[in-house]
N, C-alpha and C positions, 0 to 999 in steps of 0.2 A: 504493500500500500504506500510505500515511500514515494513512488513516482507521482502519486496523487497530490503530494504536498509540495512539489517543486514550485518555485516562484515563477509567476507568469511575467514575461517581458512585455511591457506596455508600449515601449518605443525602441527603435533600433537605428543606430547610425548607419550610413551607407558603408558597405563593405563588411558589416557584422552579421549578415544573414547566414553565412556558413557556420557561425558559432551558436546559432539558436539550437536549443534541445529539440529532439524529435519527439513529438507527443506519443504516448503509449496508446494502445487500443482502449484501455480503461479510461483515458482522458477524453478520447474522441467519443466513445460510447459509454457514459457512466453507468455503473452497475445498478443504480437505483432506477426503477421504472419511471419513465417520463413520457409525456406526449404533449406537445404544444397545442393549445386550442387555436384552430385556424381562424375562428370567428369569435372574438371576445364578447360579442353581443348575443351569441347563441347560448342562453342560460342552460337548457337541457344538456347540451354538449359539454359545457363546463362541469355540470354536476356529474355527467357520465364519467369524465376523467377522474373526478374526485372519488366516486364510488369504486371505480376500477383500481385506483391506486391502493385502496384498502382491501379490495376483494377482487383479485385478478382473475382472468379467464383460465379455466381448466378446459382445454380443447380435447374433444373426444376422439379425433381422428386426423392425423397428418400423414400424407403420403410422401414425406420428404426423403425417407431412406430410399424409396424406389426411384425418385427423381434424381437424387444425387448419384445413384449407381450408374447413371448414363453419362455423367460428366467426367471429363479427364482431370479437372481441377476446380476447386471452389474454396471460398473463404466466407463462411457464414457470419463471422464476427465483423468483418469489414463491410460486408454487404454483397449480395449475390443476385444479379439481375436475371440469371438463367432459371430461377425457381421463384415460387410465390413467397417463400418463407426464408427469412434470415433474422439474425439477432436484432439489428436495428428496428426492423418492422415489428418483431415480437414485442420489443420494449415500447414502441410507440403505441401498440394496441393493448398494452398491459396484459400480455399473456404470461401466466405464471407456470403453467404446466401443459405438456402435450403428450397425448398417447400417440406413439409412432406405429402406424400400421405396418405389419410385416407382409409384404406382397408375395404371394405364391403364384407362379405362372398358371394359366388356365389348364385344366385337365392333367395337372401333375399330381400324382398320387404315390403312395408307398415310400420307398427309400428316397426317391427324387424329391418328394415333398418335404421329407425330413431334412434332407440336405439343403434345400432352398431356404427353409426356416433358419437353419444354423448359419447360413451365409448372411441372411438378413440381420440376425442378432449380432453377428460379428461386425457388420457394417455399422449398425447403430452404435455399438460400443466404440468403434474407431472414430466415427464422426464426433461423438460427444467428447471423447478424450482429446481430440485435436482442436477443440474449441472450448477450452476450460474457462475462459473469461465470460462466456455467454451461456453455456449449457452444462447441465449436471444430470447424471443418471439418478433416478429415484425409483424406489420399489414399494413404498408405502406412504401413508399420509404424513408421517413425521418427516420423511426425507423430502417430500415435495415442499413442505412448509420450510424446512431448513434451506433448500435451494432458493426458494423465493426470498427468504430473509437475507441471503447472501448476495442477492442481486443476480441470480442465475435463473434460467428457465429450466424447470424440471422436465426430464424426458423419461416417460414410462414406456417400456417396450411392450408393444401389443396394441391391438389384438392381431393374432395370427389366425388363419383359417384352420378349421379342425383337421384338415388333411395333413397338417404339419405333424400330427401325432403318429401317423402311420399305423393307426389302430393299436397303439401300444401305450399302456400306462407308464411303463418304464421310460419311454421317450418323453411323455408329459413331465415326469419328474426331472429329467435331464434338462428340458427346455426351461422349466422353472428355475433350476439351479443356475442357468445361464442368463436369467433375467426376465423371462416371459411372464407377464402379469395379466393378460387377457386373451381369451380364446373365443372365436366366433363359431357357434354351433350350427354350421351349414356345410353342405357339400360332401357329406359322408353317409354311409349306409346306416349308421346307428342314431342319426338325428335327421328325420325326414318327415314326409307327409303324415305318417302314422304316429309321430312323436318320437320319444326316446325309446330305444330298445333297452333290454336289461344291461347290455354293455354300456350304452349311452348313459344310463342312470349311474352306473359305477364310475364313469368318467366325471360326471358332475360331482359325485361325492369325493373323488380324489382331488378334483379342482378345489373344492371346499377345504380339504385337509391341507393343501399346499398354499392356498391364498391366491389362486388364479381366478380372475373374475370371468363369469360367463357373459359373452356378448351375444345378444339375440337378434341383432339387426339382420333382416333377410331370412330369418328362420320361419318355418311353417308354424301356423297357429297352434297346432297340437304340440310341437316341440317347445314353443314358448310356454304353454300352460303346464306341460309336464316338468319343465325345468324350474318354473316358479314353485311347483309343488315339492320337488326333490331338494332344491338348493336351500341350504341354511344361511347362505350369505346373499346379500343383495346383488342384483344383476344390472347390466347396462344394455341399452340399445344404442350403440355408438353412432349410428347414422340413420335415424328414423324420425320422421315428422308425422303429421296427422293425416290419415287417409281420408277423413271426412272433408278435408280441404283440397287434397290433391291425391288422386288415385294411383300413387306409385306403389309397386309391390313391396318395397322396403318400408313404406310408411305403415303405421299401426292404426287399426280401427279402434273406435272408442271403447269397445268392450275389453280389448287387450290393454289399452291405456289404463282403464280402471283397475284391472287385475295387476298390472305392473306397479301402479301407485300403491295399491294395498299391500304389495309384497316388499315395498321399500326400494324398488328399482328406479332407475333414471332413464328417461327418454332424451337422448342428446340430439337436438334438432340440427340437421345439416344445413350449411349455408351453400346450397347448390340450387341453381335455377330449375333443374329437372325435378327435384323433390319438393321444393318449397315455393318456387316462383321467381320471377325476374327482378323483383324489387326488394328493398329493405323492409317495406311495409308488409310484403307477403311473408317474409320470415317472421316478422313480429306477429302476424296473424296466427301462424302455427304455434308460436310460443304462448300466445294468449290462449289458444284452444287447449293445448296440452295442460297448461296450468289450471284452466277451468275444469277440465274433465278429470285429471288425475291428481291435481294438487300441486302447490308450489315446490314441494319436496321431490317432485318427479320429473323436473325439467332441467335440461342442461344444454350445452352448446357444442357443436361439432363443426369446425371450420371446413374440413375435408379439402384443405388446400394441398396442392401438388399431387392430387389424385387424377388429374386429367379431366375433371368436370368443370363446366361453366358455372360462374358464380353470379349472384344477383348484382344489380347495379348498386354502386356505392359500397360493395363488400368484396372488392377484388383481391384483397390480401389481408393478413392478420392485423395490419395496422388499423383496419377499419372497424374493429369491434366497438370503439366508442360511439360510432354513428348508430349502430344497432341498439346499444344501451340507451342512447339519447332518445331514440324512437320509443323505447319502452317507457322511459320516464315521462315522455309527452302523453303516453296512454295511462298515466297515473299508477304505474307500477310503484309499489312501496320499495324503498331502498333495501329493507331486509329481504324482500323477495328477489331483488336483483342480486344480492349477495349470495343467496342460495343457488340461483341460476348459474352464476359465473364460477363460484368456488366451493360453496358450502356443501352442495349435494354430492359432488364428486369426492370431496374429502370424507364425507360420511360413508360412502360406498367403500373407499379404500380402507377406512378404519374398520368397517364391518367385515371386510374380507380378512383382515389381519386377526381380528378377534375370533372369528369363526375358525380360522386355521389353528390358532393356539389351543382353542377348546377341543377341536377334532383330533389334534395330534396327541392329546392326553388319553384319548380313549380308542384310537383307531390306528392300527399299524398300516404301513404302505400296502395298497391293494396289489395282489398278484393275479388278479382276474385277467382273462384274455377274451378276445372277441369270439374265438372258437369255442371256448368253454361256456360262455353265457348265451351267445346267439347261434352257435352252430348246432 
């Protein structure tokens, strides 16, 4: 921190430019979250910045690891125009935590899917460790808070597609040991139209024992219902809006929103034109609807930046979150509800996953069940 205390030179004689100290990245991009208000007369926007400074955004889905895998070189701390997300824009948008989605290529199963998940976890680890001034890996609620208090953006690895397990609970344990903290229950034989099979239920129980959060975005209705019945920990829908407003298959109907809220889960509304609509008002409509139907404890945010999807007007990158919060404040959202939306609800889910894991580990040994033994 010594470099932050260097004297600033307010004037320089001709010929002395070469002697000026080179500013560090920490001086150029201070670790404390900040975002200049572009219009000082916009009172809701000013309030939005103030609320977000105290209660930053926990973003449910970032595709940054996939996007960075295609680039030969990048610097997220300095700023990177090749992607939607970098540290300056995260700070401008008051983002405190990101779930980094682990992309698996389409139709990849078995050992290849496991290998792809391992490569993604390795990439996440490498990216975070090479950007220590801006990013920090976090695996639970305490670590996300610590990262935010240190002026870093917490990176939570996951969700990954369920194919990453290769139908093996041993692989699930290994992925958890390497940092995986969320798993999407779609695209596998044991979580489909008929719901969870016996092996699928055992996967959920082992996820509970480890502290891996179930992501139910895109899952069939019966899988959602059975997971809510089996899981002792709260679940997430990391990329789901309200189907009553927009009939996208990943959006949730009202009956499932009610069940999700009753189970303590969180529906993280995505900022995508396809799922929520083309404007910031459309996104706010979905947030209003989910809050009304399922309660303020059931709603969260999912930027889905760097996933290849189009975003609503005025929400083109993570720096735009204050615009969305300003729209909610104009709609008379109470500041405590905004705090739950941006930070509190996800912290509760992370704490719930950790509490459930500690309790389960005291009464349950690692499961040795196999898909052949239970579903064969």
